[in-house]
N, C-alpha and C positions, 0 to 999 in steps of 0.2 A: 645569471642563468643565460644560456645561449639563446639566440633568436634567429628567425628568418623573416623574410618579407612575403606577405600574401596580399596581392593587389595593392601594394604600397604600404600596408599596415604591418607594424612590427608584431610578430607572434613569438612569445617565449615558449620554450619546449623543454621537456625533461628527457634524459637519455632513454632511447628506445621508442620514443613517440613517433608515430607516423604523422604525415602532414595533416591528415583529417582529424586525428585525435587531438593534436595540439591546437588546431583551429577550433574544434568543438569545445575545448576547455576554456577558450576565450569568448565563447558565445558566437562564433562565426560558423555558419553551416555551409559545408560543401555538399551539394546534393548527392544522395546515395540511396541504395536499396539494400545491398548485401552486407554492408559494414554495420557492426554494432560494437560499442565500446567494451562490452563484456565478452565478446566472442573473437575467434580467430578471423583473419581477413582473407577471403578467397579471391577477391578482386574479379568477380565474375559478372557483375552487372554493368560495369564500365560507365556508370553514371557519374562517378567521382573523378573522371579524368581531368587533369590540370596540365598546364604548360610550364615547363621548367626553363627559365631564361638562362642561357649559357653565360658563364663568366667570361670576362675579357680574355681573348686568346684561346678560349675553349671551343672546340668544334661542335656545332649544334647537331643534335640527332634529328634527321629529317627522313620523311617517307616519300617515296615516289607514288603519285596518285594520278588519276585521270579526272579532269575537270570539264564540265560541260560549258562550251562556249555558246552562250545564248544568242550571239549574233549570227553564228554560222550553223548552230545546231549540231556541231561536231564535238567530240571529246578530244582534249589535248593534254599532253603530259604536263604535270606540275609537281610541285613539292609542298609539303606542309610539315610543321613540327610533329615529332612523335610524342604524343601525349602520354602521360603516366598516371596510373591510378593513385589517387591521394591516400587511399586506405592501405596501400602496400609500400609506398615510397617513404623511406625514413626521413624525418626532418634533419636538417644539417645546418650548421652555423654558416651564415652568409648566403644561404639559398634564397633565390628569388623565384616566387611562384605566381603564376597568373591564373586566376579562376574566372570570376565574373567579367574581368576586363579583357579577356582573350576572345577574339572572334572565332578562333579555331575550337576553343572549349565550348563556346555557345552553340556552334553548329553540331558538335559531337553530342551534346546533351539533347538537342532537338532530334538528332537521328536515333539516339538510344530510346527516347520516348516514343518515337514513331514505331520503332521495331517492337517495343513491348506492347503497344496498343493494336498491332496488326490483327491479332487473334483474340484480343481481350473483349469479352462480352460487355454490352452496355447494360450492366446490372445495377448501376448507381441508385436507381429508385428503390431497389429492394435489398441493397447490400448494407450490412451492418457497419461496414467500414466507412461508408459515405459520410463525409464531413470531417474525417481525420485520416484520409487516404493519401499516401504519397503520390500515387498515380494522378489523382486529381490536382494536388498541389503543384506538382512539377509540370503537369500539362499546362497549367495557367502561367507558370513562370518561364518555361523553356520550349513550349511547342506551339500551342494555340493554332493548330492547323487541323483540317479535316482529314479523314482517312482516305489515302489514295488507292489502296488496294480494293479491288472490286470483286475478287474471288471469294468463294465461301470460306469463312474462317475455319480453322481447325477446331473440332469439337472434342471435349474431354469429359471425364466423369464429373458429375456434380452431386452435391449432397451426400458424400461418402462419409460414413461414420468411422472415424479412426479408432474410436473407443467410447467409453461412457461419457466423455466430456466434450470431445472435439469433433467438428464436422468440416470436411475438406471439399473445396470446389476447385477442381483442376483447371478449369478455363480461366479463372482469375489469377492463378499462380504465376509469378514472374521468376520463379526458380532462384530466388536469392539464397536459398539453403540455410537461412537463419534457424528454422525449426530443427533441421537435421543437426546443425552444429550445437544448438542449445542442448538437445537431448544427449548428445555424445560428450560434450565438454563440461557442461554444468550439472545436468541430472545424472550423468554417468550411466546412461541407459541408451545405447545407440540403436533405438528401435526404428528410426525413420531413415529412409534412403531415397535415392533418385533412380528412376528407370527411364529407358529410351534415351533419345538424343534429339538435339535441335528443337523444333517446335512441337515435338511429340513428348517432351519431358513431362514427368509427373512425379510428385512426392508419393511414396508408398510406405506401408508398414511392413516390417519384416515378416516373413512367412511364419504362420502359427502364432503370431503375436497380435496385440492391440496396443494402442497408445494409452497407457494407464500409469498409475503410480502417484507420486505426490507433487509433480511439477508439470502436469500437462497443460495447465492454463497458460504457462509461459510461452508455449509454442504459438498460441494465438496472439499473445502480447507482443512478441518480437516480429510477427508477420507485418510487413509494411503495407499490405493491401488486404483485400477481403477474402483471401483464399482459405484461411483458417478462422472459424468462428466457434465460440463456446455455446453449448446448448443452454447454458444458464442465461446468457445475455441475448441470444439469437432472437431477433424480431421483437425485442422488448421495448426499445426506446431509440429515439434519434438523438445523436450526440449534441446537435445544436440547441436542443431544449435543456440539456443538462448543465449544471453548474458543478464546480469542483472545490472541495475543501482539503487542505493539507491535514491528513489524519494519520493514525497509527493503527496497525493491525492489532487486534485484541486476542488473537488466537494462542499466543504463547509468549514467553519471556524474551524472545529475540527482539520484539518491538519493531518489526519491519515498518519502514516509512511507506505511506500509501496515499494515493489520491482517492478520496471518496466522491464518486460521481452521483449526483442526486437531481431530481426534478423538483424545483421549488413550487411548481404549480400544484403538485400532488403531495408535497412534503414526503417524498419517497426516495430512498436510496436504491440505486440500481447496480452498482458494481464497485469493486476495489481495483485499482491499478497500482503497480509498484511506483514508488517515488524514489528516485535515485539517491542513495546515500552510501558512499564508499565505506563508511565506518560501521554500518549496521547490516544492510541487506544488499549492498551494491545496486544491482538493477532488477532484483528478482523478488518473488514471493512464492510461497507454496500454495497448492490448491486449497487446502483447508483455510489458509489465511485469506485467500482471494474470496472465498465464499463466506467468510465471517461477517461481511457487510450485512448479511441477512439478519444478524442479531440486533440491528437497529430497529427491527420490527418484530421479529419472532421471539416468543417466550417472554414478552415484556410484562412488567407490572405497571399498569396504566392507571389504576384507581386504588385508593386506600381501602383497607378492610379492617374490621374488628371482629375477632373470633370467627373468621371465615366468611363474614357477611360484608357486602359492599358498604362503604361509608365515605363521607367527605373527608378531606384532609383535616379540617378543623375538628370533626368528630373523632377521628383517629388520634389526634393530639390530646384531646380531652380524655380519651380512654387511657392513653399512656400516662397521663397525669394521675389518674385514679390508681393505675397499677403500681406506680412508684410512691404513692403517698405513705409516709411514715416508714419507709424502708431504710435500714441502716446501710451506710456506705460500704461497710465490710462485706455486704451481701450482693453488691452490684458489680457486674462485669461488663466490659465492652469487647466486641469482636471486630477488629479491623478487617477490611476487605481487600484482598490482593488483586481484585478485578476493578476496583474503583481508583480514581485518580488520587494523586498526592494531596490535593486540596480537600477532597472529601474525607480522606483519612485523617488529615490534620484536624479538621473540625471535630470529628468524633473523639480523637485523642484528647483534644482540648476540653470537650465536655466531660469525658470520663475521668481523666487523670488530674485535671486542674479544677474544674468547677465542681465535680462530684467527689473528687479526692479518692477515686477508686484505684486500687493497686492490682486488680484482676484484669489483665489485658491479654487478649488472644488474637490470633489471626486465622482467617479462613479463606478458602478459594477452591478452585477446581483441583481434582487429583491429578497427579503426574500421568503422562501418556507417552505416545510414540515420540522418538527423537531420531535425528540423523546428523551427519557431519556437514550438511550443506547449510540449512537454515533452521530446521525445526528443532525447538528446545523441548526437553521433557516437561518443564514447568509450563503449564497451560494457563498461567495467569500473567497479565501484562504489567503488574506493579508489585510483585513480591519484594523486589529490592527496595522499592520506595517505602513499603511498610516496615521493612527491617531498619531502614534509616530513621524513620520516625519513632519506632518503638523497638529498640534492639532487644529488649527482654520479653517481647511478646511471645507467648507460648502457643503451641498448635491447638487446634480445636479439640483433639482427643483429650487434652488436659482439662479443658472446660467440662467435658462430659463427666470426668471423674470428680471434679469439684461440685458439679450439680448433684451428682449421686450422693456425695458425702454431706450435702447441705451447706457447704461453704459459700456457694453462690445460689441465689434464689431469683435474681432479676438480671436480665441481659439486654443490652442494646447492641445490635449487630448491623454491620454495613455489608450489604450484598447477600444474595440468597444461596450462593454456592457453598458446598461443603465437601471436603476431601474424604470424609468418613461417614459412616452411618450416624446421623445425629438424632436418632430416635429418643435417646435419654433426655434431650432438652425439653421433652414434654413436661417434665417436672418443674421447669422454670417458667417464669413470666418473661416472655420474649417479645421485644419490639425490634422490627427489622426495617431498615431503610434500604431499598433495593430497586435496581433497574430491571432485573430479570428474575423470573421465578426460579425456585430451587428448593432444596431440602429445608432450608431455614425459613423461607416464606410459608411453606406448608405447615410448619410447626408454630409459627408466630401467632401471638395473641393480637398484636397490632402490626399492620404492614403499611408503610408509607412509600408512595411511588416516586422513584428517583429517575431523573433523565439519564439516558445512556451516553456513552462516549461520543455518539454522533450528534448529540443535541447540546453539548456544552463544551467549552474549552477546558482542557485539563492537562496536567503534567503526569508523565509516567516514567518510571526508571526501569530500564531493561536489565537483563541478566548481567551485562557488563558494567552496570552502574552509570549508564549514560541517561541523563535527564532529557526527555523529549516532550514536546507539546503537541497535542492534537487540537485542531480548530473545530469550532462548532459548525455544523452543516444544517441539520434539520431544526425546525421549530419543535418545542416540547410536545410530545404526544400525550393524549389523554389529559389527566390531571397531574402529570409528573412535574417535578421541580428539581433543581440541582440538589444533590444529596447534601452538600455543605449548608445550603439554605434551610433544608428540612431539619438538619441537626441543630441549626440555630433556633428554628421555631420550636423544636423539641426542648431545647435548653430553656427557652422562655416559658414553655408550658410547665416545666418542672420547677419553675421558680428561680432560675439562674439568669444572670445577665451576660449573654454572649458578647465577646469582644470583636466579633466580625459580623458584618452585614453585606459586604461586597467582596468580590473575588480578589480585587487588588489588595485588600487588607490581609487576606490569607497569604497571598504570594509575598507580601512584604515580610510576614512572619517567617515564611519558609526560607527566604534569602537572608534574613537577619533575625535569628532567634532572640526572643526577649528573655529577661531574667526568669520569668515565670516558667519558661519552657525547660530551662536547665535542670531544676530539681526534679521535674517530672520525668525527664529523660534519664536522669541518674538513678531515680528510684526504680524505673523499669529495667535498667541494666543490672540491678542487684541480683 
């Protein structure tokens, strides 16, 4: 692989890489505002300027400038190297680049910072970007000087609603144009533009339009300062109180990688942010996915219930034991959940097909919905492929309704409350549901056991492309909820069976190295 030198460090690069992209891939940051790895490079902020060292015998590019002679107080002619934007300059074999080690680059960064802050309001105490703002970070790294301008700063519009999700503050904007480029290049909806010139520049929405659609949150995410804020997160939390877990969006089968930001003091999730993954979602998420963090709290099953009345988990397990007493295995069915993790589904499959020797296996989840060619998948379940891997012969929930109506199935254990079809006919069956969220199945259930959500336990999910991904635990279990796989183990014990798992690592060992007991069960389901 070809390489170049950056401050003496060898940086490998791929054909077509710019200096800044190659450096970023190696974990070396060249300061920038307008550049983003997923967008075009306009080279308009000038923060990423670097010095290119001429090769032996090569004529250096120089600029004629005026320098202040502090001794005389007069300006005198001088020369300095012509700096180049690292976001626009292609990497080349044998190139030598100076960034942090060049005094000319250091001075340029200081000057760019000073220019950007001339008219910038001191909004840090009330700005949602405070604590993760590039202006703050780079001021500490490259400026650390007071404002020299004593004139009244330029005032612009503040608190402008660009649409149903985004608020714009023109005074904070550094005109990096990331939001404009994202909407045009990624969302394919060039609704944003720039008006006026110089220090009167502002971002504006096209005439007769508003910033809407399925990717508006990304305009806030790519904004390096506090110019764009989401109504959802605006004034809700300070980032220095938040902790982050590597999570997965649960909104559809794409399985976008995400950062789940939460406050451990209140055990509360506050937002999703995209987590870069070139194989899955690159640098982006859709609005629906960004808002799906709310499901860590909304619509949850937090307590057990028996016949619609609150109960303890032990009481619910005892009620389930009574329901299944003396029932023939031919009448028992299990319903795997496409919204639950691979580990949860493995546990239910083990209980149903191995311990209870049932051959009635079905799968349920949310119905299909909107899709596009960018990120959004029509399958609104995060683990459909995982369920198909565990139980290739699992039938849809509609088949279960027919089997219940015919009397072939009388007792059902289901994972998850969601259903893609009207499940009213399940009223004729004795239904035990282990679920994190309320849904059609929890409303029909005789016994409901409260499971933790994806935000409260570590779990594996398989996206539509068959890629296994792990979501980390963030929150402590809410209410009386427990991990679904442990509830299934407790249910197995209550029904008189001896579960083979009591820890997560035991299940994951089975998932990575199937035992002989798993093979006949999988083969039977595939028939």
